[in-house]
C-alpha positions as CSV (number, residue, x, y, z in Angstrom):
1,X,0.2,-0.2,-0.1
2,X,1.3,3.7,-0.7
3,X,0.6,6.1,1.9
4,X,0.4,9.7,1.9
5,X,2.3,12.3,3.3
6,X,-0.2,12.7,6.2
7,X,-0.6,9.1,6.8
8,X,3.5,9.0,7.0
9,X,4.2,12.0,9.5
10,X,0.9,9.7,11.3
11,X,2.8,6.7,11.1
12,X,5.8,8.3,12.2
13,X,4.5,9.7,15.3
14,X,2.6,6.2,16.2
15,X,6.2,4.8,16.3
16,X,7.7,7.0,18.7
17,X,5.1,6.7,20.7
18,X,5.5,3.0,20.1
19,X,9.4,3.5,21.5
20,X,9.1,5.9,24.2
21,X,6.4,3.3,25.3
22,X,9.3,0.0,25.3
23,X,11.4,3.0,27.1
24,X,9.1,2.9,30.4
25,X,6.2,5.1,29.8
26,X,3.8,2.0,29.1
27,X,0.3,4.3,27.8
28,X,2.4,5.7,25.0
29,X,1.7,2.4,23.5
30,X,-2.1,2.8,23.6
31,X,-2.2,6.1,21.2
32,X,-0.1,4.4,18.4
33,X,-2.8,2.4,16.8
34,X,-5.7,5.0,17.3
35,X,-3.3,8.0,15.6
36,X,-2.4,5.6,12.2
37,X,-6.0,5.0,12.5
38,X,-7.2,8.7,11.6
39,X,-6.0,7.9,7.6
40,X,-6.1,3.9,7.4
41,X,-7.7,1.1,9.0
42,X,-7.2,0.1,12.7
43,X,-6.5,-3.7,11.5
44,X,-3.6,-2.5,8.8
45,X,-2.2,0.3,11.0
46,X,-1.9,-3.1,13.8
47,X,0.0,-4.8,11.5
48,X,2.2,-2.5,10.0
49,X,3.2,-1.5,14.2
50,X,3.6,-4.7,15.4
51,X,7.0,-5.6,13.7
52,X,8.0,-2.0,15.7
53,X,6.5,-3.5,18.7
54,X,8.9,-6.2,18.8
55,X,11.9,-4.6,17.5
56,X,11.9,-2.2,20.1
57,X,10.8,-4.4,22.2
58,X,14.6,-5.6,22.3
59,X,15.8,-2.6,23.3
60,X,13.4,-2.4,26.0
61,X,14.6,-5.4,27.2
62,X,18.4,-4.7,27.3
63,X,17.3,-0.9,29.4
64,X,15.5,-3.2,31.8
65,X,17.1,-6.4,32.1
66,X,17.6,-6.4,35.5
67,X,14.4,-4.5,36.6
68,X,11.2,-6.6,36.7
69,X,9.6,-8.7,38.8
70,X,9.1,-12.8,37.9
71,X,6.4,-13.4,40.6
72,X,4.0,-11.5,39.0
73,X,4.6,-12.1,35.0
74,X,4.0,-15.7,36.0
75,X,0.3,-15.3,37.1
76,X,-0.1,-13.0,34.1
77,X,1.4,-14.9,30.9
78,X,-0.8,-18.2,30.6
79,X,-4.2,-16.0,30.5
80,X,-2.1,-13.2,28.3
81,X,-1.3,-16.7,25.7
82,X,-5.6,-17.9,26.8
83,X,-6.4,-13.8,25.4
84,X,-4.5,-13.9,22.4
85,X,-5.6,-17.7,20.9
86,X,-9.3,-16.5,21.7
87,X,-8.6,-13.0,20.1
88,X,-7.1,-15.4,17.1
89,X,-10.3,-17.5,17.6
90,X,-12.6,-15.1,16.8
91,X,-10.6,-12.7,14.9
92,X,-13.5,-12.5,12.1
93,X,-16.7,-12.3,14.4
94,X,-16.2,-9.5,16.7
95,X,-16.8,-5.8,17.0
96,X,-13.9,-4.3,17.4
97,X,-15.6,-1.1,18.7
98,X,-17.3,-3.3,21.2
99,X,-14.1,-4.1,22.9
100,X,-12.6,-0.7,22.9
101,X,-15.7,0.7,24.6
102,X,-15.8,-2.2,27.4
103,X,-11.8,-1.2,27.5
104,X,-12.4,2.6,28.2
105,X,-14.9,1.7,30.7
106,X,-12.6,-0.4,32.9
107,X,-9.7,1.4,32.8
108,X,-11.8,4.9,33.1
109,X,-13.3,3.7,36.2
110,X,-10.0,2.5,37.8
111,X,-8.0,5.4,36.9
112,X,-10.9,8.3,38.7
113,X,-11.1,5.2,41.2
114,X,-7.0,6.1,41.5
115,X,-7.3,9.6,41.3
116,X,-10.0,10.2,43.8
117,X,-9.2,7.4,46.4
118,X,-5.4,7.6,46.4
119,X,-4.9,5.7,49.4
120,X,-6.9,2.8,49.3
121,X,-4.5,0.1,51.3
122,X,-1.7,-1.2,51.2
123,X,0.1,-2.8,48.0
124,X,-1.1,-6.0,47.0
125,X,0.8,-8.4,46.0
126,X,0.9,-11.2,42.9
127,X,-2.8,-13.3,43.1
128,X,-3.0,-16.2,40.4
129,X,-6.7,-16.0,40.2
130,X,-6.6,-12.1,39.1
131,X,-3.3,-12.4,37.3
132,X,-5.2,-15.0,35.1
133,X,-7.8,-13.1,34.6
134,X,-6.2,-9.3,33.7
135,X,-3.4,-11.2,31.8
136,X,-6.0,-12.7,29.6
137,X,-7.6,-9.8,29.2
138,X,-4.7,-7.7,28.7
139,X,-3.7,-10.3,25.9
140,X,-7.2,-10.6,23.7
141,X,-7.3,-6.6,23.6
142,X,-3.4,-6.4,22.8
143,X,-4.5,-9.2,20.0
144,X,-7.8,-7.0,18.8
145,X,-5.9,-3.3,18.5
146,X,-2.4,-3.4,21.0
147,X,-4.7,-1.9,23.6
148,X,-3.6,-4.7,26.6
149,X,-1.7,-1.3,28.8
150,X,-5.4,0.0,30.6
151,X,-6.1,-4.4,31.8
152,X,-2.3,-4.7,32.8
153,X,-2.3,-1.8,34.5
154,X,-5.6,-2.7,36.6
155,X,-3.3,-5.3,37.9
156,X,0.1,-4.1,38.5
157,X,-0.2,-0.4,39.3
158,X,-1.9,-1.9,43.2
159,X,1.3,-3.8,43.4
160,X,2.7,0.0,43.5
161,X,6.5,-1.2,42.4
162,X,9.6,1.3,42.1
163,X,9.1,2.8,38.9
164,X,12.2,1.1,37.0
165,X,10.9,-1.9,38.2
166,X,7.0,-1.0,36.9
167,X,8.2,0.0,33.5
168,X,10.5,-3.4,33.1
169,X,7.8,-6.1,34.0
170,X,5.8,-4.1,31.5
171,X,8.3,-4.4,28.9
172,X,9.1,-7.9,29.5
173,X,5.6,-8.9,29.9
174,X,4.3,-7.2,26.4
175,X,7.5,-8.1,24.8
176,X,6.2,-12.0,25.0
177,X,3.0,-10.7,23.9
178,X,3.9,-9.2,21.4
179,X,6.1,-12.1,20.4
180,X,3.6,-14.8,20.6
181,X,0.7,-12.5,18.1
182,X,3.5,-12.9,15.9
183,X,2.0,-16.7,14.6
184,X,-1.4,-15.6,14.7
185,X,-0.9,-12.0,12.3
186,X,1.0,-14.3,10.0
187,X,-2.0,-16.7,9.3
188,X,-4.4,-13.7,9.2
189,X,-2.2,-11.7,6.3
190,X,-1.7,-9.2,8.6
191,X,2.2,-9.2,8.1
192,X,2.4,-9.0,4.4
193,X,5.4,-8.0,1.9
194,X,3.9,-4.2,1.7
195,X,2.9,-3.5,5.7
196,X,6.8,-5.0,6.4
197,X,8.1,-2.0,4.3
198,X,6.4,0.4,6.0
199,X,7.4,-0.9,9.4
200,X,10.9,-1.1,8.8
201,X,10.8,2.8,7.5
202,X,8.9,3.4,11.2
203,X,11.9,1.3,13.2
204,X,14.3,4.5,13.3
205,X,11.6,6.8,14.6
206,X,10.6,3.9,17.3
207,X,13.9,3.8,18.7
208,X,14.3,7.5,19.1
209,X,11.4,7.6,20.6
210,X,12.7,4.6,22.6
211,X,15.7,6.6,24.2
212,X,13.2,10.0,24.9
213,X,10.9,7.1,27.0
214,X,14.5,6.0,28.6
215,X,15.2,9.9,30.1
216,X,11.9,10.9,30.8
217,X,11.8,8.4,32.9
218,X,15.2,8.9,34.8
219,X,14.1,12.2,35.5
220,X,10.4,12.2,36.3
221,X,10.0,11.5,40.8
222,X,7.9,8.2,41.2
223,X,5.2,9.4,42.6
224,X,4.2,12.0,39.8
225,X,5.3,9.2,37.4
226,X,2.2,6.9,38.5
227,X,-0.1,10.2,38.5
228,X,1.3,10.7,34.6
229,X,0.5,7.3,34.1
230,X,-3.2,7.1,35.6
231,X,-4.1,10.7,33.9
232,X,-2.6,9.1,31.1
233,X,-4.3,6.0,31.5
234,X,-8.2,8.0,32.1
235,X,-7.4,10.3,29.5
236,X,-6.7,7.3,26.5
237,X,-9.8,5.2,28.1
238,X,-12.0,8.3,27.4
239,X,-10.4,8.1,24.3
240,X,-11.4,4.3,23.8
241,X,-14.6,5.0,25.0
242,X,-15.6,7.7,22.4
243,X,-14.1,5.5,20.1
244,X,-16.0,2.7,20.6
245,X,-19.2,4.6,21.0
246,X,-18.3,6.3,17.5
247,X,-18.0,2.9,15.8
248,X,-21.1,0.9,17.2
């Protein structure tokens, strides 16, 4: 496919957002597909961006190779793989707009609760039941539109991890999720040569976004970090609600 000049500008912005997410600002990934979807199909945008995610994941793994929480990942990953499998099995039967609306509502309620009642008790630890549920929802929504961050964050944010460990755990989780997604995306025809050529041109902007995200993570205090990602979750969730409502 051929992109217009406007489409290229939006695609570069989407790639930078992907890189910033892999640099620790996880909520930035939520705007990548919506930005590109302003001038192209969301399905095409997701297909173009998946290889960019995978390459950026490598940089994120290098940056956070010593800063992640395995017990949390272990409770999340089985459900995430099951969610991806469900997304693949229902790829031609599910209304993406309805999924966006539901996930937007969940994320908005969580963010508002965290902002209105910030002191809701002590930090929670990993739990198999909750981890499996939110992991499955994160895997499913990540498969549909690379929007798995709100369900993931609902489960992980109450653990009150140190900001770098939070970012590293997020990076490792979505690195594995994105690698698994390559299989169904390939068989669904979204990794075709035309899309891959565009993906290759977006890798450099994504790596620039990765460096920017790492720098911002170092200079932002931890309390401010959590406030920023909570507000980001709210804003993105409102965007998903609007998109889903209009789509329905």
